[in-house]
PDB file of N, H, CA, C and O in Angstrom:
ATOM      1  N   UNK A   1      -7.494 125.673-188.404  1.00  0.00           N
ATOM      2  CA  UNK A   1      -8.946 125.202-187.828  1.00  0.00           C
ATOM      3  C   UNK A   1      -9.204 123.730-188.708  1.00  0.00           C
ATOM      4  O   UNK A   1     -10.268 123.194-189.016  1.00  0.00           O
ATOM      5  N   UNK A   2      -7.163 123.127-189.096  1.00  0.00           N
ATOM      6  H   UNK A   2      -6.299 123.563-188.846  1.00  0.00           H
ATOM      7  CA  UNK A   2      -7.575 122.387-189.430  1.00  0.00           C
ATOM      8  C   UNK A   2      -6.807 121.551-188.454  1.00  0.00           C
ATOM      9  O   UNK A   2      -6.966 120.332-188.402  1.00  0.00           O
ATOM     10  N   UNK A   3      -5.964 122.209-187.670  1.00  0.00           N
ATOM     11  H   UNK A   3      -5.835 123.199-187.712  1.00  0.00           H
ATOM     12  CA  UNK A   3      -5.237 120.963-187.129  1.00  0.00           C
ATOM     13  C   UNK A   3      -6.472 120.740-185.708  1.00  0.00           C
ATOM     14  O   UNK A   3      -6.286 119.817-184.915  1.00  0.00           O
ATOM     15  N   UNK A   4      -7.820 121.798-185.529  1.00  0.00           N
ATOM     16  H   UNK A   4      -7.972 122.547-186.173  1.00  0.00           H
ATOM     17  CA  UNK A   4      -8.887 120.609-185.095  1.00  0.00           C
ATOM     18  C   UNK A   4      -9.657 119.939-184.926  1.00  0.00           C
ATOM     19  O   UNK A   4     -10.009 119.339-183.911  1.00  0.00           O
ATOM     20  N   UNK A   5     -10.187 119.964-186.370  1.00  0.00           N
ATOM     21  H   UNK A   5      -9.900 120.451-187.195  1.00  0.00           H
ATOM     22  CA  UNK A   5     -10.333 118.589-187.444  1.00  0.00           C
ATOM     23  C   UNK A   5      -9.307 117.260-187.255  1.00  0.00           C
ATOM     24  O   UNK A   5      -9.653 116.086-187.117  1.00  0.00           O
ATOM     25  N   UNK A   6      -8.106 117.741-187.287  1.00  0.00           N
ATOM     26  H   UNK A   6      -7.825 118.694-187.400  1.00  0.00           H
ATOM     27  CA  UNK A   6      -6.863 116.455-186.666  1.00  0.00           C
ATOM     28  C   UNK A   6      -7.012 115.565-185.604  1.00  0.00           C
ATOM     29  O   UNK A   6      -7.057 114.342-185.471  1.00  0.00           O
ATOM     30  N   UNK A   7      -7.077 116.612-184.844  1.00  0.00           N
ATOM     31  H   UNK A   7      -7.041 117.605-184.952  1.00  0.00           H
ATOM     32  CA  UNK A   7      -7.696 116.477-183.235  1.00  0.00           C
ATOM     33  C   UNK A   7      -8.851 114.973-182.651  1.00  0.00           C
ATOM     34  O   UNK A   7      -8.848 113.880-182.086  1.00  0.00           O
ATOM     35  N   UNK A   8      -9.643 115.924-183.276  1.00  0.00           N
ATOM     36  H   UNK A   8      -9.646 116.812-183.736  1.00  0.00           H
ATOM     37  CA  UNK A   8     -10.807 115.453-184.057  1.00  0.00           C
ATOM     38  C   UNK A   8     -11.669 113.739-183.898  1.00  0.00           C
ATOM     39  O   UNK A   8     -12.376 113.026-183.185  1.00  0.00           O
ATOM     40  N   UNK A   9     -10.628 113.897-185.694  1.00  0.00           N
ATOM     41  H   UNK A   9     -10.054 114.476-186.273  1.00  0.00           H
ATOM     42  CA  UNK A   9      -9.944 112.397-185.870  1.00  0.00           C
ATOM     43  C   UNK A   9      -9.226 111.154-185.080  1.00  0.00           C
ATOM     44  O   UNK A   9      -9.347 109.931-185.007  1.00  0.00           O
ATOM     45  N   UNK A  10      -8.321 112.303-184.476  1.00  0.00           N
ATOM     46  H   UNK A  10      -8.222 113.297-184.536  1.00  0.00           H
ATOM     47  CA  UNK A  10      -7.304 111.245-183.454  1.00  0.00           C
ATOM     48  C   UNK A  10      -8.000 110.624-182.205  1.00  0.00           C
ATOM     49  O   UNK A  10      -7.732 109.504-181.771  1.00  0.00           O
ATOM     50  N   UNK A  11      -9.333 111.850-181.440  1.00  0.00           N
ATOM     51  H   UNK A  11      -9.551 112.760-181.793  1.00  0.00           H
ATOM     52  CA  UNK A  11     -10.169 111.662-181.352  1.00  0.00           C
ATOM     53  C   UNK A  11     -10.747 110.480-181.079  1.00  0.00           C
ATOM     54  O   UNK A  11     -10.494 109.668-180.189  1.00  0.00           O
ATOM     55  N   UNK A  12     -11.771 110.463-182.174  1.00  0.00           N
ATOM     56  H   UNK A  12     -11.977 111.123-182.897  1.00  0.00           H
ATOM     57  CA  UNK A  12     -12.754 109.271-182.472  1.00  0.00           C
ATOM     58  C   UNK A  12     -11.669 107.986-182.481  1.00  0.00           C
ATOM     59  O   UNK A  12     -11.943 107.231-181.548  1.00  0.00           O
ATOM     60  N   UNK A  13     -10.514 107.518-183.265  1.00  0.00           N
ATOM     61  H   UNK A  13     -10.291 108.131-184.022  1.00  0.00           H
ATOM     62  CA  UNK A  13      -9.501 106.757-183.677  1.00  0.00           C
ATOM     63  C   UNK A  13      -9.643 105.718-181.967  1.00  0.00           C
ATOM     64  O   UNK A  13      -9.608 104.509-181.736  1.00  0.00           O
ATOM     65  N   UNK A  14      -9.742 106.462-181.432  1.00  0.00           N
ATOM     66  H   UNK A  14      -9.771 107.444-181.620  1.00  0.00           H
ATOM     67  CA  UNK A  14      -8.813 106.968-180.000  1.00  0.00           C
ATOM     68  C   UNK A  14      -9.522 106.309-178.709  1.00  0.00           C
ATOM     69  O   UNK A  14      -8.948 105.928-177.688  1.00  0.00           O
ATOM     70  N   UNK A  15     -11.511 106.242-179.115  1.00  0.00           N
ATOM     71  H   UNK A  15     -11.977 106.551-179.944  1.00  0.00           H
ATOM     72  CA  UNK A  15     -11.775 106.293-178.314  1.00  0.00           C
ATOM     73  C   UNK A  15     -12.560 105.052-177.889  1.00  0.00           C
ATOM     74  O   UNK A  15     -13.546 105.252-177.179  1.00  0.00           O
ATOM     75  N   UNK A  16     -12.306 104.004-178.171  1.00  0.00           N
ATOM     76  H   UNK A  16     -11.505 103.841-178.748  1.00  0.00           H
ATOM     77  CA  UNK A  16     -11.984 102.535-178.022  1.00  0.00           C
ATOM     78  C   UNK A  16     -11.850 102.255-175.963  1.00  0.00           C
ATOM     79  O   UNK A  16     -12.401 101.579-175.094  1.00  0.00           O
ATOM     80  N   UNK A  17     -10.713 103.322-176.093  1.00  0.00           N
ATOM     81  H   UNK A  17     -10.266 103.871-176.799  1.00  0.00           H
ATOM     82  CA  UNK A  17      -9.264 103.159-174.990  1.00  0.00           C
ATOM     83  C   UNK A  17      -9.648 104.380-174.420  1.00  0.00           C
ATOM     84  O   UNK A  17      -9.810 105.440-175.025  1.00  0.00           O
ATOM     85  N   UNK A  18      -9.807 104.133-173.009  1.00  0.00           N
ATOM     86  H   UNK A  18      -9.675 103.272-172.517  1.00  0.00           H
ATOM     87  CA  UNK A  18      -9.802 105.241-171.607  1.00  0.00           C
ATOM     88  C   UNK A  18      -7.864 106.145-171.643  1.00  0.00           C
ATOM     89  O   UNK A  18      -7.460 107.298-171.789  1.00  0.00           O
ATOM     90  N   UNK A  19      -7.025 104.386-171.351  1.00  0.00           N
ATOM     91  H   UNK A  19      -7.353 103.449-171.232  1.00  0.00           H
ATOM     92  CA  UNK A  19      -5.916 105.756-171.498  1.00  0.00           C
ATOM     93  C   UNK A  19      -5.827 106.587-172.862  1.00  0.00           C
ATOM     94  O   UNK A  19      -5.538 107.783-172.835  1.00  0.00           O
ATOM     95  N   UNK A  20      -6.042 106.024-173.848  1.00  0.00           N
ATOM     96  H   UNK A  20      -6.277 105.052-173.870  1.00  0.00           H
ATOM     97  CA  UNK A  20      -5.561 106.499-174.960  1.00  0.00           C
ATOM     98  C   UNK A  20      -6.141 107.678-175.235  1.00  0.00           C
ATOM     99  O   UNK A  20      -5.614 108.666-175.746  1.00  0.00           O
ATOM    100  N   UNK A  21      -7.751 107.467-174.711  1.00  0.00           N
ATOM    101  H   UNK A  21      -8.179 106.664-174.296  1.00  0.00           H
ATOM    102  CA  UNK A  21      -8.181 108.560-175.050  1.00  0.00           C
ATOM    103  C   UNK A  21      -7.551 109.723-174.561  1.00  0.00           C
ATOM    104  O   UNK A  21      -6.983 110.404-175.415  1.00  0.00           O
ATOM    105  N   UNK A  22      -7.501 110.228-173.060  1.00  0.00           N
ATOM    106  H   UNK A  22      -7.963 109.675-172.366  1.00  0.00           H
ATOM    107  CA  UNK A  22      -7.363 110.875-171.729  1.00  0.00           C
ATOM    108  C   UNK A  22      -5.781 111.891-172.421  1.00  0.00           C
ATOM    109  O   UNK A  22      -5.660 113.116-172.447  1.00  0.00           O
ATOM    110  N   UNK A  23      -4.557 110.600-173.003  1.00  0.00           N
ATOM    111  H   UNK A  23      -4.655 109.605-172.981  1.00  0.00           H
ATOM    112  CA  UNK A  23      -3.529 110.306-173.303  1.00  0.00           C
ATOM    113  C   UNK A  23      -4.148 111.679-174.350  1.00  0.00           C
ATOM    114  O   UNK A  23      -4.168 112.825-173.901  1.00  0.00           O
ATOM    115  N   UNK A  24      -4.733 111.281-176.086  1.00  0.00           N
ATOM    116  H   UNK A  24      -4.717 110.350-176.451  1.00  0.00           H
ATOM    117  CA  UNK A  24      -4.851 112.221-177.117  1.00  0.00           C
ATOM    118  C   UNK A  24      -5.042 113.521-176.543  1.00  0.00           C
ATOM    119  O   UNK A  24      -4.349 114.472-176.905  1.00  0.00           O
ATOM    120  N   UNK A  25      -6.248 113.662-175.370  1.00  0.00           N
ATOM    121  H   UNK A  25      -6.811 112.889-175.075  1.00  0.00           H
ATOM    122  CA  UNK A  25      -7.020 114.556-175.942  1.00  0.00           C
ATOM    123  C   UNK A  25      -6.316 115.309-174.087  1.00  0.00           C
ATOM    124  O   UNK A  25      -7.042 115.334-173.093  1.00  0.00           O
ATOM    125  N   UNK A  26      -5.467 115.599-174.086  1.00  0.00           N
ATOM    126  H   UNK A  26      -4.877 115.578-174.894  1.00  0.00           H
ATOM    127  CA  UNK A  26      -4.135 116.186-173.044  1.00  0.00           C
ATOM    128  C   UNK A  26      -2.976 116.670-174.143  1.00  0.00           C
ATOM    129  O   UNK A  26      -2.008 117.239-173.637  1.00  0.00           O
ATOM    130  N   UNK A  27      -2.971 116.526-175.414  1.00  0.00           N
ATOM    131  H   UNK A  27      -3.758 116.064-175.824  1.00  0.00           H
ATOM    132  CA  UNK A  27      -1.730 115.950-176.556  1.00  0.00           C
ATOM    133  C   UNK A  27      -2.701 117.673-177.681  1.00  0.00           C
ATOM    134  O   UNK A  27      -2.267 118.728-178.143  1.00  0.00           O
ATOM    135  N   UNK A  28      -4.131 116.980-177.629  1.00  0.00           N
ATOM    136  H   UNK A  28      -4.483 116.123-177.253  1.00  0.00           H
ATOM    137  CA  UNK A  28      -4.596 118.094-178.157  1.00  0.00           C
ATOM    138  C   UNK A  28      -5.559 118.989-177.678  1.00  0.00           C
ATOM    139  O   UNK A  28      -6.655 119.387-178.072  1.00  0.00           O
ATOM    140  N   UNK A  29      -4.760 119.210-176.615  1.00  0.00           N
ATOM    141  H   UNK A  29      -3.870 118.886-176.294  1.00  0.00           H
ATOM    142  CA  UNK A  29      -5.822 120.215-176.160  1.00  0.00           C
ATOM    143  C   UNK A  29      -4.399 121.175-175.435  1.00  0.00           C
ATOM    144  O   UNK A  29      -4.544 121.484-174.252  1.00  0.00           O
ATOM    145  N   UNK A  30      -2.757 121.728-176.308  1.00  0.00           N
ATOM    146  H   UNK A  30      -2.639 121.477-177.269  1.00  0.00           H
ATOM    147  CA  UNK A  30      -1.295 121.249-176.460  1.00  0.00           C
ATOM    148  C   UNK A  30      -1.947 122.170-177.098  1.00  0.00           C
ATOM    149  O   UNK A  30      -2.448 123.275-176.886  1.00  0.00           O
ATOM    150  N   UNK A  31      -1.760 121.163-178.224  1.00  0.00           N
ATOM    151  H   UNK A  31      -1.353 120.266-178.396  1.00  0.00           H
ATOM    152  CA  UNK A  31      -1.656 121.907-179.935  1.00  0.00           C
ATOM    153  C   UNK A  31      -2.575 123.300-179.837  1.00  0.00           C
ATOM    154  O   UNK A  31      -2.113 124.413-180.090  1.00  0.00           O
ATOM    155  N   UNK A  32      -3.789 123.080-179.476  1.00  0.00           N
ATOM    156  H   UNK A  32      -4.164 122.176-179.270  1.00  0.00           H
ATOM    157  CA  UNK A  32      -4.810 124.395-180.222  1.00  0.00           C
ATOM    158  C   UNK A  32      -4.764 125.827-179.307  1.00  0.00           C
ATOM    159  O   UNK A  32      -4.248 125.983-178.200  1.00  0.00           O
ATOM    160  N   UNK A  33      -5.411 126.721-180.068  1.00  0.00           N
ATOM    161  H   UNK A  33      -5.831 126.594-180.967  1.00  0.00           H
ATOM    162  CA  UNK A  33      -5.488 127.796-179.239  1.00  0.00           C
ATOM    163  C   UNK A  33      -6.407 127.575-178.906  1.00  0.00           C
ATOM    164  O   UNK A  33      -7.185 126.656-179.160  1.00  0.00           O
ATOM    165  N   UNK A  34      -6.480 129.147-177.718  1.00  0.00           N
ATOM    166  H   UNK A  34      -5.848 129.894-177.512  1.00  0.00           H
ATOM    167  CA  UNK A  34      -7.728 128.312-177.149  1.00  0.00           C
ATOM    168  C   UNK A  34      -8.858 128.320-177.339  1.00  0.00           C
ATOM    169  O   UNK A  34      -9.684 127.624-176.749  1.00  0.00           O
ATOM    170  N   UNK A  35      -9.108 129.270-178.365  1.00  0.00           N
ATOM    171  H   UNK A  35      -8.437 129.836-178.844  1.00  0.00           H
ATOM    172  CA  UNK A  35     -10.698 129.470-179.389  1.00  0.00           C
ATOM    173  C   UNK A  35     -10.640 127.677-179.568  1.00  0.00           C
ATOM    174  O   UNK A  35     -11.355 126.990-178.838  1.00  0.00           O
ATOM    175  N   UNK A  36      -9.843 127.116-180.466  1.00  0.00           N
ATOM    176  H   UNK A  36      -9.262 127.674-181.059  1.00  0.00           H
ATOM    177  CA  UNK A  36     -10.322 125.944-181.358  1.00  0.00           C
ATOM    178  C   UNK A  36     -10.880 124.886-179.710  1.00  0.00           C
ATOM    179  O   UNK A  36     -11.920 124.232-179.626  1.00  0.00           O
ATOM    180  N   UNK A  37      -9.294 125.110-178.094  1.00  0.00           N
ATOM    181  H   UNK A  37      -8.450 125.641-178.163  1.00  0.00           H
ATOM    182  CA  UNK A  37     -10.176 124.327-176.963  1.00  0.00           C
ATOM    183  C   UNK A  37     -11.742 123.997-176.743  1.00  0.00           C
ATOM    184  O   UNK A  37     -12.544 123.134-176.385  1.00  0.00           O
ATOM    185  N   UNK A  38     -11.575 125.414-177.253  1.00  0.00           N
ATOM    186  H   UNK A  38     -10.923 126.115-177.544  1.00  0.00           H
ATOM    187  CA  UNK A  38     -13.786 125.583-176.676  1.00  0.00           C
ATOM    188  C   UNK A  38     -13.604 125.053-177.373  1.00  0.00           C
ATOM    189  O   UNK A  38     -13.284 124.075-176.696  1.00  0.00           O
ATOM    190  N   UNK A  39     -13.460 124.648-178.590  1.00  0.00           N
ATOM    191  H   UNK A  39     -13.720 125.442-179.140  1.00  0.00           H
ATOM    192  CA  UNK A  39     -14.307 124.079-179.886  1.00  0.00           C
ATOM    193  C   UNK A  39     -14.162 122.528-179.335  1.00  0.00           C
ATOM    194  O   UNK A  39     -15.161 121.817-179.436  1.00  0.00           O
ATOM    195  N   UNK A  40     -13.503 122.222-179.018  1.00  0.00           N
ATOM    196  H   UNK A  40     -12.691 122.800-178.936  1.00  0.00           H
ATOM    197  CA  UNK A  40     -13.098 120.689-179.079  1.00  0.00           C
ATOM    198  C   UNK A  40     -13.298 120.262-177.409  1.00  0.00           C
ATOM    199  O   UNK A  40     -12.823 119.180-177.066  1.00  0.00           O
ATOM    200  N   UNK A  41     -13.794 120.862-176.680  1.00  0.00           N
ATOM    201  H   UNK A  41     -14.180 121.741-176.959  1.00  0.00           H
ATOM    202  CA  UNK A  41     -14.843 121.362-175.651  1.00  0.00           C
ATOM    203  C   UNK A  41     -16.102 120.968-175.873  1.00  0.00           C
ATOM    204  O   UNK A  41     -16.637 119.908-175.546  1.00  0.00           O
ATOM    205  N   UNK A  42     -16.577 121.957-176.493  1.00  0.00           N
ATOM    206  H   UNK A  42     -16.143 122.817-176.758  1.00  0.00           H
ATOM    207  CA  UNK A  42     -18.247 121.121-176.418  1.00  0.00           C
ATOM    208  C   UNK A  42     -18.290 119.879-177.952  1.00  0.00           C
ATOM    209  O   UNK A  42     -19.159 119.050-178.219  1.00  0.00           O
ATOM    210  N   UNK A  43     -17.105 120.177-178.641  1.00  0.00           N
ATOM    211  H   UNK A  43     -16.398 120.851-178.424  1.00  0.00           H
ATOM    212  CA  UNK A  43     -17.373 118.851-179.346  1.00  0.00           C
ATOM    213  C   UNK A  43     -16.903 116.899-178.710  1.00  0.00           C
ATOM    214  O   UNK A  43     -17.084 115.785-179.202  1.00  0.00           O
ATOM    215  N   UNK A  44     -16.352 117.342-177.602  1.00  0.00           N
ATOM    216  H   UNK A  44     -16.205 118.246-177.202  1.00  0.00           H
ATOM    217  CA  UNK A  44     -16.013 116.029-176.870  1.00  0.00           C
ATOM    218  C   UNK A  44     -16.732 115.513-176.091  1.00  0.00           C
ATOM    219  O   UNK A  44     -16.666 114.310-175.839  1.00  0.00           O
ATOM    220  N   UNK A  45     -18.028 116.762-175.250  1.00  0.00           N
ATOM    221  H   UNK A  45     -18.081 117.740-175.454  1.00  0.00           H
ATOM    222  CA  UNK A  45     -18.933 116.783-174.410  1.00  0.00           C
ATOM    223  C   UNK A  45     -19.508 116.107-175.925  1.00  0.00           C
ATOM    224  O   UNK A  45     -19.393 114.888-175.794  1.00  0.00           O
ATOM    225  N   UNK A  46     -20.003 116.381-177.122  1.00  0.00           N
ATOM    226  H   UNK A  46     -20.096 117.371-177.228  1.00  0.00           H
ATOM    227  CA  UNK A  46     -21.394 116.215-177.935  1.00  0.00           C
ATOM    228  C   UNK A  46     -21.356 114.488-178.021  1.00  0.00           C
ATOM    229  O   UNK A  46     -22.228 113.640-177.829  1.00  0.00           O
ATOM    230  N   UNK A  47     -19.284 114.366-178.570  1.00  0.00           N
ATOM    231  H   UNK A  47     -18.576 115.055-178.725  1.00  0.00           H
ATOM    232  CA  UNK A  47     -19.137 112.419-178.619  1.00  0.00           C
ATOM    233  C   UNK A  47     -18.691 111.428-177.798  1.00  0.00           C
ATOM    234  O   UNK A  47     -18.680 110.206-177.940  1.00  0.00           O
ATOM    235  N   UNK A  48     -18.336 112.119-176.941  1.00  0.00           N
ATOM    236  H   UNK A  48     -18.345 113.112-176.825  1.00  0.00           H
ATOM    237  CA  UNK A  48     -17.174 111.308-176.025  1.00  0.00           C
ATOM    238  C   UNK A  48     -18.846 111.484-174.250  1.00  0.00           C
ATOM    239  O   UNK A  48     -19.425 110.539-173.713  1.00  0.00           O
ATOM    240  N   UNK A  49     -18.950 112.383-174.071  1.00  0.00           N
ATOM    241  H   UNK A  49     -18.479 113.150-174.507  1.00  0.00           H
ATOM    242  CA  UNK A  49     -19.832 113.007-172.942  1.00  0.00           C
ATOM    243  C   UNK A  49     -19.992 111.907-172.027  1.00  0.00           C
ATOM    244  O   UNK A  49     -19.323 111.578-171.047  1.00  0.00           O
ATOM    245  N   UNK A  50     -20.881 111.477-172.481  1.00  0.00           N
ATOM    246  H   UNK A  50     -21.424 111.745-173.276  1.00  0.00           H
ATOM    247  CA  UNK A  50     -21.565 109.739-171.868  1.00  0.00           C
ATOM    248  C   UNK A  50     -20.144 108.849-171.440  1.00  0.00           C
ATOM    249  O   UNK A  50     -19.878 108.394-170.327  1.00  0.00           O
ATOM    250  N   UNK A  51     -19.525 108.780-172.394  1.00  0.00           N
ATOM    251  H   UNK A  51     -19.741 109.150-173.297  1.00  0.00           H
ATOM    252  CA  UNK A  51     -18.174 107.351-171.981  1.00  0.00           C
ATOM    253  C   UNK A  51     -16.996 108.415-170.739  1.00  0.00           C
ATOM    254  O   UNK A  51     -16.483 108.097-169.666  1.00  0.00           O
ATOM    255  N   UNK A  52     -16.961 109.416-171.360  1.00  0.00           N
ATOM    256  H   UNK A  52     -17.378 109.674-172.231  1.00  0.00           H
ATOM    257  CA  UNK A  52     -15.765 109.858-170.885  1.00  0.00           C
ATOM    258  C   UNK A  52     -15.495 111.187-170.099  1.00  0.00           C
ATOM    259  O   UNK A  52     -14.651 112.081-170.039  1.00  0.00           O
ATOM    260  N   UNK A  53     -16.634 110.831-169.554  1.00  0.00           N
ATOM    261  H   UNK A  53     -17.320 110.104-169.603  1.00  0.00           H
ATOM    262  CA  UNK A  53     -16.889 112.675-169.006  1.00  0.00           C
ATOM    263  C   UNK A  53     -15.844 113.091-167.435  1.00  0.00           C
ATOM    264  O   UNK A  53     -15.654 114.210-166.960  1.00  0.00           O
ATOM    265  N   UNK A  54     -15.350 111.821-166.957  1.00  0.00           N
ATOM    266  H   UNK A  54     -15.505 110.912-167.343  1.00  0.00           H
ATOM    267  CA  UNK A  54     -14.466 112.553-165.702  1.00  0.00           C
ATOM    268  C   UNK A  54     -13.185 113.083-166.833  1.00  0.00           C
ATOM    269  O   UNK A  54     -12.563 114.143-166.899  1.00  0.00           O
ATOM    270  N   UNK A  55     -13.137 111.989-167.545  1.00  0.00           N
ATOM    271  H   UNK A  55     -13.642 111.127-167.491  1.00  0.00           H
ATOM    272  CA  UNK A  55     -11.829 112.293-168.213  1.00  0.00           C
ATOM    273  C   UNK A  55     -11.805 113.965-168.947  1.00  0.00           C
ATOM    274  O   UNK A  55     -11.056 114.889-168.629  1.00  0.00           O
ATOM    275  N   UNK A  56     -12.886 113.959-170.008  1.00  0.00           N
ATOM    276  H   UNK A  56     -13.494 113.209-170.267  1.00  0.00           H
ATOM    277  CA  UNK A  56     -13.453 115.570-170.231  1.00  0.00           C
ATOM    278  C   UNK A  56     -12.844 117.109-169.410  1.00  0.00           C
ATOM    279  O   UNK A  56     -12.191 118.132-169.619  1.00  0.00           O
ATOM    280  N   UNK A  57     -13.915 116.081-167.954  1.00  0.00           N
ATOM    281  H   UNK A  57     -14.445 115.251-167.784  1.00  0.00           H
ATOM    282  CA  UNK A  57     -14.023 118.009-167.107  1.00  0.00           C
ATOM    283  C   UNK A  57     -12.932 118.010-166.382  1.00  0.00           C
ATOM    284  O   UNK A  57     -12.657 119.085-165.848  1.00  0.00           O
ATOM    285  N   UNK A  58     -11.822 116.611-166.103  1.00  0.00           N
ATOM    286  H   UNK A  58     -12.045 115.738-166.536  1.00  0.00           H
ATOM    287  CA  UNK A  58     -10.659 117.180-165.905  1.00  0.00           C
ATOM    288  C   UNK A  58      -9.442 117.722-166.611  1.00  0.00           C
ATOM    289  O   UNK A  58      -8.550 118.442-166.162  1.00  0.00           O
ATOM    290  N   UNK A  59      -9.635 117.120-168.041  1.00  0.00           N
ATOM    291  H   UNK A  59     -10.359 116.535-168.405  1.00  0.00           H
ATOM    292  CA  UNK A  59      -8.355 117.348-169.108  1.00  0.00           C
ATOM    293  C   UNK A  59      -8.871 119.611-169.505  1.00  0.00           C
ATOM    294  O   UNK A  59      -8.196 120.635-169.609  1.00  0.00           O
ATOM    295  N   UNK A  60      -9.560 119.457-169.538  1.00  0.00           N
ATOM    296  H   UNK A  60     -10.108 118.625-169.453  1.00  0.00           H
ATOM    297  CA  UNK A  60      -9.918 120.516-169.529  1.00  0.00           C
ATOM    298  C   UNK A  60      -9.698 121.899-168.900  1.00  0.00           C
ATOM    299  O   UNK A  60      -9.137 122.924-169.289  1.00  0.00           O
ATOM    300  N   UNK A  61     -10.527 121.448-167.483  1.00  0.00           N
ATOM    301  H   UNK A  61     -10.983 120.616-167.167  1.00  0.00           H
ATOM    302  CA  UNK A  61     -10.085 121.974-166.301  1.00  0.00           C
ATOM    303  C   UNK A  61      -8.187 121.842-166.547  1.00  0.00           C
ATOM    304  O   UNK A  61      -8.059 121.178-167.576  1.00  0.00           O
ATOM    305  N   UNK A  62      -7.459 122.034-166.266  1.00  0.00           N
ATOM    306  H   UNK A  62      -7.562 122.573-165.430  1.00  0.00           H
ATOM    307  CA  UNK A  62      -6.623 122.579-166.077  1.00  0.00           C
ATOM    308  C   UNK A  62      -5.837 122.184-167.062  1.00  0.00           C
ATOM    309  O   UNK A  62      -4.756 121.655-166.808  1.00  0.00           O
ATOM    310  N   UNK A  63      -6.477 122.482-168.970  1.00  0.00           N
ATOM    311  H   UNK A  63      -7.356 122.912-169.177  1.00  0.00           H
ATOM    312  CA  UNK A  63      -6.385 123.708-169.472  1.00  0.00           C
ATOM    313  C   UNK A  63      -6.896 125.100-169.292  1.00  0.00           C
ATOM    314  O   UNK A  63      -6.422 126.128-169.776  1.00  0.00           O
ATOM    315  N   UNK A  64      -7.866 124.978-168.572  1.00  0.00           N
ATOM    316  H   UNK A  64      -8.252 124.143-168.179  1.00  0.00           H
ATOM    317  CA  UNK A  64      -9.225 126.371-169.188  1.00  0.00           C
ATOM    318  C   UNK A  64      -7.931 127.064-167.088  1.00  0.00           C
ATOM    319  O   UNK A  64      -7.699 128.233-167.399  1.00  0.00           O
ATOM    320  N   UNK A  65      -7.609 126.971-166.391  1.00  0.00           N
ATOM    321  H   UNK A  65      -7.797 126.022-166.139  1.00  0.00           H
ATOM    322  CA  UNK A  65      -7.459 127.256-165.649  1.00  0.00           C
ATOM    323  C   UNK A  65      -6.287 128.096-165.756  1.00  0.00           C
ATOM    324  O   UNK A  65      -6.136 129.163-165.160  1.00  0.00           O
ATOM    325  N   UNK A  66      -5.514 127.586-166.502  1.00  0.00           N
ATOM    326  H   UNK A  66      -5.637 126.720-166.986  1.00  0.00           H
ATOM    327  CA  UNK A  66      -4.162 128.144-167.261  1.00  0.00           C
ATOM    328  C   UNK A  66      -4.364 129.948-167.192  1.00  0.00           C
ATOM    329  O   UNK A  66      -3.508 130.685-167.682  1.00  0.00           O
TER     330      UNK A  66
END
């Protein structure tokens, strides 16, 4: 769970920039186990869904399809 919290903290800090957010989200998804990826997905939609819905959906659909 600590890695999930770390990823959330990083994403919060880079959320001002679309490119950085997308890059850090991709790295976070690769680092986490599948159960934590699902938790991160829900958190991302709650926190950033209005602003970055396209990035969130694309990033997670690529990971969950594998």
